Backbone as a printed PyTorch tensor [residue, N CA C, xyz], in Angstrom:
tensor([[[ 20.0720,  33.2840,  14.8630],
         [ 19.4260,  32.0920,  14.3400],
         [ 20.0970,  31.7490,  13.0240]],

        [[ 20.5140,  30.5230,  12.9260],
         [ 21.1320,  30.0600,  11.6870],
         [ 20.9600,  28.5500,  11.6350]],

        [[ 20.9290,  28.0040,  10.4410],
         [ 20.8770,  26.5510,  10.3460],
         [ 22.2780,  25.9590,  10.3740]],

        [[ 23.2940,  26.8180,  10.4040],
         [ 24.6880,  26.4020,  10.4380],
         [ 25.2020,  26.4960,  11.8750]],

        [[ 25.2000,  25.3800,  12.5740],
         [ 25.6050,  25.3630,  13.9830],
         [ 27.0510,  25.7950,  14.1630]],

        [[ 27.9270,  25.4330,  13.2500],
         [ 29.3450,  25.8120,  13.3480],
         [ 29.5060,  27.3260,  13.3010]],

        [[ 28.7470,  27.9960,  12.4330],
         [ 28.8290,  29.4570,  12.3420],
         [ 28.3590,  30.1200,  13.6280]],

        [[ 27.3500,  29.5550,  14.2580],
         [ 26.8470,  30.1220,  15.5100],
         [ 27.8750,  30.0070,  16.6280]],

        [[ 28.7100,  28.9820,  16.5920],
         [ 29.7440,  28.8240,  17.6220],
         [ 30.7900,  29.9310,  17.5530]],

        [[ 30.8810,  30.6180,  16.4170],
         [ 31.8340,  31.7090,  16.2710],
         [ 31.3790,  32.9940,  16.9670]],

        [[ 30.1160,  33.0540,  17.3690],
         [ 29.5900,  34.2400,  18.0490],
         [ 30.1210,  34.3160,  19.4780]],

        [[ 30.2060,  35.5290,  20.0340],
         [ 30.5860,  35.6530,  21.4490],
         [ 29.6220,  34.8690,  22.3350]],

        [[ 30.1270,  34.3640,  23.4460],
         [ 29.3530,  33.4950,  24.3280],
         [ 28.1270,  34.1320,  24.9480]],

        [[ 28.0850,  35.4630,  25.0520],
         [ 26.9400,  36.1120,  25.6920],
         [ 25.7870,  36.3720,  24.7210]],

        [[ 25.9170,  35.9220,  23.4870],
         [ 24.8480,  36.0720,  22.5080],
         [ 24.0520,  34.7700,  22.4640]],

        [[ 22.7550,  34.8930,  22.6840],
         [ 21.8890,  33.7190,  22.6090],
         [ 21.7540,  33.3100,  21.1500]],

        [[ 21.9400,  32.0420,  20.8760],
         [ 21.8260,  31.5640,  19.5010],
         [ 20.9010,  30.3610,  19.4440]],

        [[ 20.2970,  30.1880,  18.2890],
         [ 19.3800,  29.0740,  18.0450],
         [ 19.7130,  28.4640,  16.6930]],

        [[ 19.8040,  27.1560,  16.6310],
         [ 19.9660,  26.4680,  15.3590],
         [ 18.5660,  26.1830,  14.8280]],

        [[ 18.2510,  26.7610,  13.6820],
         [ 16.9150,  26.5800,  13.1110],
         [ 16.9410,  26.9600,  11.6370]],

        [[ 16.0060,  26.4080,  10.8960],
         [ 15.8630,  26.7010,   9.4750],
         [ 14.6510,  27.6020,   9.2940]],

        [[ 14.8830,  28.8810,   9.0730],
         [ 13.7810,  29.8490,   8.9750],
         [ 13.0650,  29.8090,   7.6350]],

        [[ 13.5050,  28.9340,   6.7240],
         [ 12.7300,  28.7610,   5.4960],
         [ 11.4950,  27.9000,   5.7500]],

        [[ 11.4520,  27.2360,   6.8960],
         [ 10.2740,  26.4700,   7.3190],
         [  9.3050,  27.4690,   7.9560]],

        [[  8.1220,  27.6800,   7.3700],
         [  7.2080,  28.7070,   7.8740],
         [  6.8230,  28.5580,   9.3500]],

        [[  6.8910,  27.3620,   9.9120],
         [  6.5030,  27.1480,  11.3120],
         [  7.6050,  27.5400,  12.2870]],

        [[  8.8330,  27.5750,  11.8520],
         [  9.9650,  27.7900,  12.7590],
         [ 10.0220,  29.2080,  13.3430]],

        [[  9.9220,  30.2780,  12.5360],
         [ 10.0490,  31.6150,  13.1190],
         [  9.0250,  31.9360,  14.2110]],

        [[  7.7870,  31.4760,  14.0600],
         [  6.7670,  31.7560,  15.0740],
         [  7.1560,  31.1420,  16.4110]],

        [[  7.6480,  29.9100,  16.3880],
         [  8.0800,  29.2640,  17.6270],
         [  9.2940,  29.9760,  18.2220]],

        [[ 10.2180,  30.3940,  17.3840],
         [ 11.3910,  31.1270,  17.8700],
         [ 10.9860,  32.4310,  18.5580]],

        [[ 10.1250,  33.2010,  17.8910],
         [  9.7120,  34.4930,  18.4590],
         [  8.9050,  34.3050,  19.7350]],

        [[  8.0710,  33.2940,  19.7740],
         [  7.2990,  33.0220,  20.9870],
         [  8.2420,  32.6930,  22.1380]],

        [[  9.2770,  31.9150,  21.8750],
         [ 10.2560,  31.5830,  22.9130],
         [ 11.0180,  32.7980,  23.3990]],

        [[ 11.4190,  33.6690,  22.4790],
         [ 12.1280,  34.8990,  22.8590],
         [ 11.2100,  35.7870,  23.6900]],

        [[  9.9700,  35.9620,  23.2260],
         [  9.0230,  36.8080,  23.9630],
         [  8.7840,  36.2720,  25.3640]],

        [[  8.7010,  34.9680,  25.5000],
         [  8.4760,  34.3540,  26.8150],
         [  9.6870,  34.5340,  27.7250]],

        [[ 10.8840,  34.3320,  27.1750],
         [ 12.1050,  34.3620,  27.9820],
         [ 12.5730,  35.7710,  28.3360]],

        [[ 12.4910,  36.7120,  27.3760],
         [ 13.0560,  38.0470,  27.6350],
         [ 12.1250,  39.2030,  27.3060]],

        [[ 10.9420,  38.9010,  26.7860],
         [  9.9870,  39.9490,  26.4500],
         [  9.8690,  40.1270,  24.9480]],

        [[  8.8560,  40.8830,  24.5250],
         [  8.6170,  41.0630,  23.0950],
         [  9.8170,  41.7290,  22.4200]],

        [[ 10.2650,  41.2000,  21.2870],
         [ 11.4070,  41.7780,  20.5920],
         [ 11.1280,  43.1880,  20.0870]],

        [[ 12.1180,  44.0430,  20.2120],
         [ 12.0230,  45.4110,  19.6960],
         [ 12.6380,  45.5170,  18.3070]],

        [[ 13.5200,  44.5800,  17.9740],
         [ 14.2830,  44.6530,  16.7290],
         [ 14.3760,  43.2670,  16.0980]],

        [[ 14.2420,  43.2240,  14.7810],
         [ 14.5540,  42.0320,  14.0000],
         [ 15.5370,  42.4540,  12.9280]],

        [[ 16.6900,  41.8130,  12.8960],
         [ 17.6660,  42.0190,  11.8260],
         [ 17.8060,  40.6930,  11.0980]],

        [[ 17.4670,  40.6950,   9.8260],
         [ 17.5170,  39.4840,   9.0170],
         [ 18.6780,  39.5800,   8.0360]],

        [[ 19.7430,  38.8500,   8.3340],
         [ 20.8880,  38.7780,   7.4220],
         [ 20.9530,  37.4290,   6.7230]],

        [[ 19.9200,  36.6300,   6.8810],
         [ 19.8880,  35.3060,   6.2740],
         [ 19.8380,  35.4660,   4.7600]],

        [[ 20.7100,  34.7440,   4.0840],
         [ 20.7140,  34.8390,   2.6290],
         [ 21.5840,  33.7690,   2.0170]],

        [[ 21.3820,  33.5670,   0.7350],
         [ 22.1830,  32.6170,  -0.0320],
         [ 22.4090,  33.2080,  -1.4130]],

        [[ 23.4630,  32.7470,  -2.0790],
         [ 23.8390,  33.2670,  -3.3820],
         [ 24.2040,  32.1110,  -4.3030]],

        [[ 23.6810,  32.1580,  -5.5210],
         [ 24.0460,  31.1860,  -6.5480],
         [ 24.1080,  31.8930,  -7.8830]],

        [[ 25.1400,  31.5790,  -8.6380],
         [ 25.2480,  32.0790, -10.0030],
         [ 24.3680,  31.2370, -10.9200]],

        [[ 23.9460,  31.8300, -12.0150],
         [ 23.1620,  31.1100, -13.0200],
         [ 22.3830,  32.0900, -13.8660]],

        [[ 22.5390,  31.9800, -15.1890],
         [ 21.8160,  32.9320, -16.0450],
         [ 20.3910,  32.4500, -16.2950]],

        [[ 19.6000,  33.3180, -16.9050],
         [ 18.1670,  33.0670, -17.0470],
         [ 17.8580,  31.8180, -17.8650]],

        [[ 18.6910,  31.4920, -18.8210],
         [ 18.4010,  30.3390, -19.6650],
         [ 18.9180,  29.0320, -19.0920]],

        [[ 19.6750,  29.1090, -18.0100],
         [ 20.2620,  27.8930, -17.4410],
         [ 19.8160,  27.6000, -16.0160]],

        [[ 19.1380,  28.5400, -15.3660],
         [ 18.7620,  28.3350, -13.9590],
         [ 17.8140,  27.1400, -13.8430]],

        [[ 18.0190,  26.3700, -12.7960],
         [ 17.1810,  25.1810, -12.5810],
         [ 16.0280,  25.5140, -11.6330]],

        [[ 14.9570,  24.7340, -11.6940],
         [ 13.8570,  24.9400, -10.7500],
         [ 14.3210,  24.8360,  -9.2910]],

        [[ 15.2220,  23.8890,  -9.0040],
         [ 15.7000,  23.7280,  -7.6280],
         [ 16.4660,  24.9680,  -7.1610]],

        [[ 17.3310,  25.5020,  -8.0040],
         [ 18.0880,  26.7030,  -7.6380],
         [ 17.1470,  27.8810,  -7.4280]],

        [[ 16.1580,  28.0110,  -8.2980],
         [ 15.1990,  29.1160,  -8.1720],
         [ 14.4310,  29.0060,  -6.8550]],

        [[ 13.9040,  27.8170,  -6.5620],
         [ 13.1560,  27.6260,  -5.3060],
         [ 14.0410,  27.8690,  -4.0930]],

        [[ 15.2830,  27.3980,  -4.1450],
         [ 16.2090,  27.5820,  -3.0270],
         [ 16.4570,  29.0700,  -2.7700]],

        [[ 16.7090,  29.8350,  -3.8100],
         [ 16.9500,  31.2710,  -3.6430],
         [ 15.7090,  31.9840,  -3.1020]],

        [[ 14.5270,  31.6170,  -3.6210],
         [ 13.2990,  32.2480,  -3.1350],
         [ 13.0260,  31.8770,  -1.6810]],

        [[ 13.2420,  30.6100,  -1.3290],
         [ 13.0000,  30.1750,   0.0510],
         [ 13.9240,  30.8820,   1.0380]],

        [[ 15.2000,  30.9630,   0.7120],
         [ 16.1640,  31.5400,   1.6530],
         [ 16.0950,  33.0660,   1.6550]],

        [[ 16.0750,  33.6750,   0.4810],
         [ 16.2180,  35.1340,   0.4100],
         [ 14.9160,  35.9090,   0.5580]],

        [[ 13.7930,  35.3190,   0.2080],
         [ 12.5190,  36.0450,   0.3030],
         [ 11.5650,  35.4260,   1.3230]],

        [[ 11.3330,  34.1260,   1.2250],
         [ 10.3450,  33.5000,   2.1090],
         [ 10.7510,  33.5840,   3.5780]],

        [[ 12.0170,  33.3430,   3.8930],
         [ 12.4470,  33.4240,   5.3030],
         [ 12.1800,  34.8150,   5.8710]],

        [[ 12.3910,  35.8480,   5.0650],
         [ 12.1190,  37.2210,   5.5160],
         [ 10.6370,  37.4160,   5.8220]],

        [[  9.7840,  36.8430,   4.9860],
         [  8.3450,  36.9420,   5.2270],
         [  7.9620,  36.2090,   6.5050]],

        [[  8.4430,  34.9830,   6.6720],
         [  8.0720,  34.2030,   7.8650],
         [  8.5920,  34.8850,   9.1400]],

        [[  9.8010,  35.4020,   9.0980],
         [ 10.3530,  36.1040,  10.2680],
         [  9.5510,  37.3620,  10.5840]],

        [[  9.1900,  38.1200,   9.5590],
         [  8.4190,  39.3490,   9.7680],
         [  7.0370,  39.0310,  10.3240]],

        [[  6.3920,  38.0070,   9.7700],
         [  5.0890,  37.5850,  10.2890],
         [  5.1800,  37.1970,  11.7560]],

        [[  6.2480,  36.5180,  12.1060],
         [  6.3940,  36.0140,  13.4700],
         [  6.6840,  37.1110,  14.4770]],

        [[  7.4580,  38.1290,  14.0870],
         [  7.8580,  39.1570,  15.0440],
         [  6.8350,  40.2900,  15.1610]],

        [[  6.0900,  40.5590,  14.1020],
         [  5.1870,  41.7140,  14.1070],
         [  4.1710,  41.7210,  15.2520]],

        [[  3.5050,  40.6080,  15.5680],
         [  2.5440,  40.6610,  16.6820],
         [  3.2100,  41.0290,  18.0120]],

        [[  4.4240,  40.5630,  18.2230],
         [  5.1400,  40.8830,  19.4660],
         [  5.5410,  42.3610,  19.4920]],

        [[  5.9420,  42.8860,  18.3440],
         [  6.2820,  44.3110,  18.2740],
         [  5.0450,  45.1740,  18.4810]],

        [[  3.9260,  44.7500,  17.9100],
         [  2.6800,  45.5000,  18.1430],
         [  2.3260,  45.5030,  19.6230]],

        [[  2.5370,  44.3670,  20.2830],
         [  2.2530,  44.2540,  21.7130],
         [  3.0710,  45.2630,  22.5110]],

        [[  4.3250,  45.4780,  22.1160],
         [  5.1840,  46.4070,  22.8480],
         [  5.0450,  47.8430,  22.3570]],

        [[  4.2420,  48.0660,  21.3080],
         [  3.9970,  49.4210,  20.8270],
         [  4.8840,  49.8610,  19.6750]],

        [[  5.6390,  48.9520,  19.0920],
         [  6.4560,  49.3020,  17.9320],
         [  7.7270,  48.4980,  17.8920]],

        [[  8.5130,  48.7810,  16.8550],
         [  9.7780,  48.0810,  16.6930],
         [ 10.4180,  48.4400,  15.3640]],

        [[ 11.5310,  47.7940,  15.0910],
         [ 12.2650,  48.0430,  13.8530],
         [ 12.6970,  46.7130,  13.2440]],

        [[ 12.4470,  46.5820,  11.9590],
         [ 12.8540,  45.4050,  11.1990],
         [ 13.8140,  45.8730,  10.1110]],

        [[ 14.9370,  45.1870,   9.9900],
         [ 15.8840,  45.4760,   8.9010],
         [ 16.2390,  44.1520,   8.2270]],

        [[ 16.0290,  44.1130,   6.9270],
         [ 16.4180,  42.9700,   6.1120],
         [ 17.6260,  43.3820,   5.2730]],

        [[ 18.4140,  42.4040,   4.8460],
         [ 19.5390,  42.6780,   3.9570],
         [ 19.1850,  42.1550,   2.5690]],

        [[ 19.1610,  43.0700,   1.6190],
         [ 18.9100,  42.7080,   0.2290],
         [ 20.2170,  42.8890,  -0.5280]],

        [[ 20.1790,  43.2760,  -1.7910],
         [ 21.4100,  43.3990,  -2.5690],
         [ 21.1650,  44.2820,  -3.7930]],

        [[ 22.2340,  44.8490,  -4.3030],
         [ 22.1360,  45.7080,  -5.4810],
         [ 21.4730,  45.0010,  -6.6690]],

        [[ 21.7640,  43.7160,  -6.9280],
         [ 21.0900,  43.0560,  -8.0590],
         [ 19.5660,  42.9950,  -7.9140]],

        [[ 19.0380,  43.2630,  -6.7320],
         [ 17.5830,  43.3390,  -6.5590],
         [ 17.0180,  44.5870,  -7.2070]],

        [[ 17.8470,  45.6040,  -7.3260],
         [ 17.4060,  46.9060,  -7.8160],
         [ 17.8410,  47.2000,  -9.2430]],

        [[ 18.8720,  46.4940,  -9.7080],
         [ 19.4140,  46.7320, -11.0430],
         [ 19.6480,  45.3800, -11.7240]],

        [[ 19.2400,  45.2450, -12.9850],
         [ 19.4710,  43.9800, -13.6840],
         [ 20.9540,  43.6240, -13.7050]],

        [[ 21.2400,  42.3880, -13.3210],
         [ 22.6200,  41.9060, -13.2580],
         [ 22.6720,  40.5560, -13.9540]],

        [[ 23.4520,  40.4300, -15.0200],
         [ 23.4930,  39.1450, -15.7220],
         [ 24.1880,  38.0670, -14.9030]],

        [[ 23.7650,  36.8330, -15.1330],
         [ 24.4480,  35.6990, -14.5400],
         [ 24.0150,  35.3160, -13.1480]],

        [[ 22.9610,  35.9340, -12.6390],
         [ 22.4920,  35.5900, -11.2890],
         [ 20.9790,  35.7810, -11.1870]],

        [[ 20.2530,  35.1810, -12.1020],
         [ 18.8210,  35.4280, -12.2060],
         [ 18.0480,  35.0010, -10.9630]],

        [[ 18.2660,  33.8060, -10.4480],
         [ 17.4910,  33.3510,  -9.2870],
         [ 17.7960,  34.2130,  -8.0650]],

        [[ 19.0720,  34.5310,  -7.8670],
         [ 19.4620,  35.3940,  -6.7490],
         [ 18.8300,  36.7710,  -6.8980]],

        [[ 18.9600,  37.3750,  -8.0790],
         [ 18.4240,  38.7140,  -8.3100],
         [ 16.9170,  38.7590,  -8.1060]],

        [[ 16.2110,  37.7730,  -8.6510],
         [ 14.7550,  37.7480,  -8.5010],
         [ 14.3430,  37.5690,  -7.0450]],

        [[ 15.0560,  36.7180,  -6.3210],
         [ 14.7050,  36.5070,  -4.9130],
         [ 14.9480,  37.7660,  -4.0920]],

        [[ 16.0320,  38.4730,  -4.3730],
         [ 16.3070,  39.7150,  -3.6400],
         [ 15.3650,  40.8420,  -4.0740]],

        [[ 14.9240,  40.8320,  -5.3450],
         [ 13.9250,  41.8000,  -5.7940],
         [ 12.5880,  41.5470,  -5.0960]],

        [[ 12.2360,  40.2730,  -4.9350],
         [ 11.0230,  39.9390,  -4.1850],
         [ 11.1420,  40.4390,  -2.7510]],

        [[ 12.3310,  40.3280,  -2.1700],
         [ 12.5490,  40.8320,  -0.8180],
         [ 12.3610,  42.3430,  -0.7640]],

        [[ 12.8780,  43.0660,  -1.7510],
         [ 12.6940,  44.5240,  -1.7870],
         [ 11.2140,  44.8670,  -1.8070]],

        [[ 10.4550,  44.1810,  -2.6400],
         [  9.0160,  44.4700,  -2.7100],
         [  8.3220,  44.0980,  -1.4010]],

        [[  8.7420,  42.9940,  -0.7980],
         [  8.1920,  42.6140,   0.5030],
         [  8.4510,  43.7090,   1.5350]],

        [[  9.6480,  44.2570,   1.5570],
         [  9.9890,  45.3290,   2.5060],
         [  9.0530,  46.5170,   2.3160]],

        [[  8.7910,  46.8710,   1.0890],
         [  7.9030,  48.0170,   0.8160],
         [  6.4660,  47.7180,   1.2340]],

        [[  6.0180,  46.4840,   1.0280],
         [  4.6700,  46.0990,   1.4680],
         [  4.6010,  46.0850,   2.9950]],

        [[  5.6010,  45.4960,   3.6430],
         [  5.6240,  45.4650,   5.1050],
         [  5.6310,  46.8800,   5.6780]],

        [[  6.3640,  47.7810,   5.0400],
         [  6.3860,  49.1710,   5.5030],
         [  4.9760,  49.7540,   5.5000]],

        [[  4.2640,  49.5820,   4.4130],
         [  2.9120,  50.1290,   4.3090],
         [  1.9800,  49.4840,   5.3310]],

        [[  2.1190,  48.1710,   5.5250],
         [  1.2100,  47.4640,   6.4220],
         [  1.5570,  47.6430,   7.9030]],

        [[  2.8380,  47.7490,   8.2270],
         [  3.2410,  47.7460,   9.6360],
         [  3.5240,  49.1300,  10.2100]],

        [[  3.8620,  50.1030,   9.3760],
         [  4.1890,  51.4360,   9.8900],
         [  3.0650,  52.0360,  10.7360]],

        [[  1.7830,  51.8750,  10.3610],
         [  0.7300,  52.4290,  11.2240],
         [  0.7520,  51.8750,  12.6550]],

        [[  1.3220,  50.6860,  12.8550],
         [  1.4320,  50.0920,  14.1820],
         [  2.7530,  50.4180,  14.8660]],

        [[  3.5050,  51.3620,  14.2950],
         [  4.7640,  51.7670,  14.9230],
         [  5.9500,  50.8780,  14.5970]],

        [[  5.8110,  50.0210,  13.5990],
         [  6.9070,  49.1250,  13.2130],
         [  7.5290,  49.6530,  11.9270]],

        [[  8.8080,  50.0010,  12.0120],
         [  9.5480,  50.4890,  10.8480],
         [ 10.2240,  49.3140,  10.1540]],

        [[ 10.1660,  49.2950,   8.8220],
         [ 10.7770,  48.2190,   8.0440],
         [ 11.6880,  48.8520,   6.9920]],

        [[ 12.9630,  48.5020,   7.0310],
         [ 13.9590,  49.0520,   6.1190],
         [ 14.8800,  47.9360,   5.6500]],

        [[ 15.8040,  48.3050,   4.7550],
         [ 16.7800,  47.3230,   4.2700],
         [ 18.0920,  48.0150,   3.9480]],

        [[ 19.1490,  47.2240,   3.9870],
         [ 20.4550,  47.6160,   3.4950],
         [ 20.7030,  46.7780,   2.2500]],

        [[ 21.2500,  47.4170,   1.2030],
         [ 21.4830,  46.7200,  -0.0650],
         [ 22.9480,  46.8180,  -0.4710]],

        [[ 23.7850,  45.9050,   0.0100],
         [ 25.1710,  45.9140,  -0.4530],
         [ 25.2790,  45.3810,  -1.8850]],

        [[ 26.3760,  45.7460,  -2.5260],
         [ 26.6660,  45.1440,  -3.8300],
         [ 27.4720,  43.8800,  -3.6310]],

        [[ 28.5320,  43.9820,  -2.8420],
         [ 29.4090,  42.8510,  -2.6240],
         [ 30.0490,  42.9980,  -1.2540]],

        [[ 29.9950,  41.9390,  -0.4550],
         [ 30.5860,  41.9680,   0.8810],
         [ 32.0100,  41.4290,   0.8380]],

        [[ 32.8680,  42.0510,   1.6100],
         [ 34.2630,  41.6250,   1.7040],
         [ 34.3670,  40.5080,   2.7350]],

        [[ 34.1530,  39.2850,   2.2630],
         [ 34.2530,  38.1050,   3.1200],
         [ 35.2420,  37.1290,   2.4870]],

        [[ 35.7100,  36.1980,   3.2850],
         [ 36.6390,  35.1810,   2.7760],
         [ 35.9970,  34.3830,   1.6450]],

        [[ 34.7390,  34.0400,   1.7970],
         [ 34.0470,  33.2580,   0.7630],
         [ 33.9810,  34.0400,  -0.5440]],

        [[ 33.6640,  35.3280,  -0.4720],
         [ 33.5890,  36.1290,  -1.6980],
         [ 34.9650,  36.3640,  -2.3090]],

        [[ 35.9810,  36.5340,  -1.4720],
         [ 37.3400,  36.7160,  -2.0040],
         [ 37.8060,  35.4770,  -2.7560]],

        [[ 37.2840,  34.3080,  -2.3860],
         [ 37.6460,  33.0670,  -3.0650],
         [ 36.9510,  32.9230,  -4.4190]],

        [[ 35.8480,  33.6410,  -4.6290],
         [ 35.0530,  33.4890,  -5.8390],
         [ 35.2350,  34.6440,  -6.8270]],

        [[ 35.2790,  35.8710,  -6.3010],
         [ 35.2840,  37.0420,  -7.1630],
         [ 36.7030,  37.5280,  -7.4370]],

        [[ 36.9330,  38.1140,  -8.6110],
         [ 38.2710,  38.6010,  -8.9460],
         [ 38.6520,  39.8190,  -8.0930]],

        [[ 39.9600,  40.0640,  -7.9340],
         [ 40.4270,  41.1800,  -7.1020],
         [ 39.8530,  42.5330,  -7.5190]],

        [[ 39.6560,  42.7450,  -8.8220],
         [ 39.1110,  44.0460,  -9.2570],
         [ 37.6770,  44.2510,  -8.7600]],

        [[ 36.8990,  43.1820,  -8.6280],
         [ 35.5500,  43.2930,  -8.0620],
         [ 35.6300,  43.5110,  -6.5510]],

        [[ 36.5290,  42.7970,  -5.9010],
         [ 36.6510,  42.8980,  -4.4460],
         [ 37.1900,  44.2630,  -4.0030]],

        [[ 37.8120,  44.9840,  -4.9030],
         [ 38.3440,  46.3080,  -4.5540],
         [ 37.2350,  47.2590,  -4.1160]],

        [[ 36.0120,  46.9840,  -4.5320],
         [ 34.8710,  47.8470,  -4.1810],
         [ 33.9440,  47.2080,  -3.1480]],

        [[ 34.3480,  46.0760,  -2.6110],
         [ 33.5070,  45.3720,  -1.6430],
         [ 33.4300,  46.1480,  -0.3250]],

        [[ 32.3220,  45.9640,   0.3660],
         [ 32.0660,  46.6220,   1.6470],
         [ 32.2440,  45.5860,   2.7590]],

        [[ 32.8630,  45.9940,   3.8440],
         [ 33.0880,  45.0590,   4.9470],
         [ 31.7850,  44.7850,   5.7010]],

        [[ 31.6790,  43.6180,   6.3040],
         [ 30.4990,  43.3340,   7.1330],
         [ 30.3300,  44.3550,   8.2630]],

        [[ 31.4340,  44.8990,   8.7700],
         [ 31.3490,  45.8960,   9.8520],
         [ 30.6420,  47.1610,   9.3830]],

        [[ 30.8660,  47.5560,   8.1370],
         [ 30.1690,  48.7280,   7.5910],
         [ 28.6710,  48.4430,   7.5080]],

        [[ 28.3170,  47.2740,   7.0290],
         [ 26.8970,  46.9030,   6.9440],
         [ 26.2800,  46.8650,   8.3410]],

        [[ 27.0110,  46.3230,   9.3080],
         [ 26.5140,  46.2850,  10.6890],
         [ 26.2630,  47.6990,  11.2120]],

        [[ 27.1370,  48.6360,  10.8810],
         [ 26.9450,  50.0220,  11.3030],
         [ 25.6980,  50.6380,  10.6960]],

        [[ 25.4360,  50.3550,   9.4280],
         [ 24.2280,  50.8670,   8.7790],
         [ 22.9730,  50.2540,   9.4080]],

        [[ 23.0370,  48.9680,   9.7040],
         [ 21.9070,  48.3140,  10.3620],
         [ 21.6820,  48.9110,  11.7480]],

        [[ 22.7710,  49.1340,  12.4890],
         [ 22.6540,  49.7290,  13.8260],
         [ 21.9760,  51.0880,  13.7410]],

        [[ 22.3150,  51.8660,  12.7210],
         [ 21.6420,  53.1570,  12.5410],
         [ 20.1550,  52.9560,  12.2730]],

        [[ 19.8120,  52.0410,  11.3630],
         [ 18.4120,  51.8650,  10.9810],
         [ 17.5320,  51.3750,  12.1270]],

        [[ 18.0950,  50.6830,  13.1010],
         [ 17.2850,  50.2310,  14.2350],
         [ 17.3310,  51.2160,  15.3950]],

        [[ 18.1270,  52.2770,  15.2820],
         [ 18.2890,  53.2430,  16.3730],
         [ 17.1700,  54.2860,  16.3750]],

        [[ 17.0720,  55.0090,  17.4800],
         [ 16.1010,  56.0940,  17.5780],
         [ 16.3980,  57.1960,  16.5780]],

        [[ 17.6560,  57.3650,  16.1970],
         [ 18.0140,  58.3990,  15.2170],
         [ 17.3180,  58.1610,  13.8820]],

        [[ 16.9570,  56.9250,  13.5990],
         [ 16.3000,  56.5830,  12.3360],
         [ 14.7900,  56.4670,  12.4900]],

        [[ 14.2220,  56.9780,  13.5690],
         [ 12.7760,  56.8650,  13.7800],
         [ 11.9280,  57.3470,  12.5960]],

        [[ 12.3180,  58.4180,  11.8870],
         [ 11.4770,  58.8240,  10.7560],
         [ 11.6940,  58.0040,   9.4760]],

        [[ 12.6040,  57.0430,   9.5040],
         [ 12.9550,  56.2890,   8.3010],
         [ 12.2140,  54.9560,   8.2880]],

        [[ 11.3990,  54.7500,   7.2600],
         [ 10.7130,  53.4750,   7.0800],
         [ 10.4310,  53.2800,   5.6070]],

        [[ 10.6380,  52.0630,   5.1460],
         [ 10.4590,  51.7540,   3.7370],
         [ 11.6710,  52.0550,   2.8930]],

        [[ 12.7950,  52.3510,   3.5280],
         [ 14.0120,  52.7190,   2.8020],
         [ 14.8250,  51.4840,   2.4220]],

        [[ 15.4150,  51.5340,   1.2550],
         [ 16.3740,  50.5290,   0.8050],
         [ 17.6930,  51.2860,   0.6990]],

        [[ 18.5560,  51.1470,   1.7050],
         [ 19.7870,  51.9240,   1.8120],
         [ 20.8900,  51.2760,   0.9890]],

        [[ 21.3390,  51.9290,  -0.1040],
         [ 22.4180,  51.3510,  -0.8980],
         [ 23.7370,  51.3730,  -0.1410]],

        [[ 24.4970,  50.3020,  -0.2820],
         [ 25.8230,  50.2040,   0.3280],
         [ 26.7280,  49.5450,  -0.7120]],

        [[ 27.0020,  50.2950,  -1.7750],
         [ 27.6540,  49.7400,  -2.9570],
         [ 29.1780,  49.7970,  -2.9020]],

        [[ 29.7450,  50.4540,  -1.9440],
         [ 31.2050,  50.5370,  -1.8660],
         [ 31.7520,  51.6440,  -2.7380]],

        [[ 33.0830,  51.8010,  -2.6580],
         [ 33.7230,  52.9080,  -3.3710],
         [ 34.1290,  52.5840,  -4.7610]]])
């Protein structure tokens, strides 16, 4: 699910994709209901939806702050709300959200992003407490910097030297949703690079 239709076209053809804006609280419930109807209750939710904007605390605008909160925190809440009843119906499941190191450590120059990802971390911990009794595990991966073309265009080479590839993050997510991670819930797994 992405609001960027062009990005979804890059996925392999056998992956079902939906163009939708998950910052709209009504959208995730309809998406999950459609998935449950078509293929059964979801066992896994992986939320990689996110946005990034620079801006220090004295210069951040209300629009930038709301945008970061809507994309990085609110979408995670709406998606979790939408999938949890279906996971309870099937007897459990696994949810993994992607947060970031600035959520856990003060980082200058990115206040709205950091606050939105910190809100996501707290949401993950609340969801863990509320959903674990129903067999739903909630965890997160927290990269510092991803090695993507977009980031290579913005960040200096010395910062990118420690970036983690999306494939590494995908491997960590695959572990967190696997049976091997059954005892793990409420974890924020750091993926800060070398």
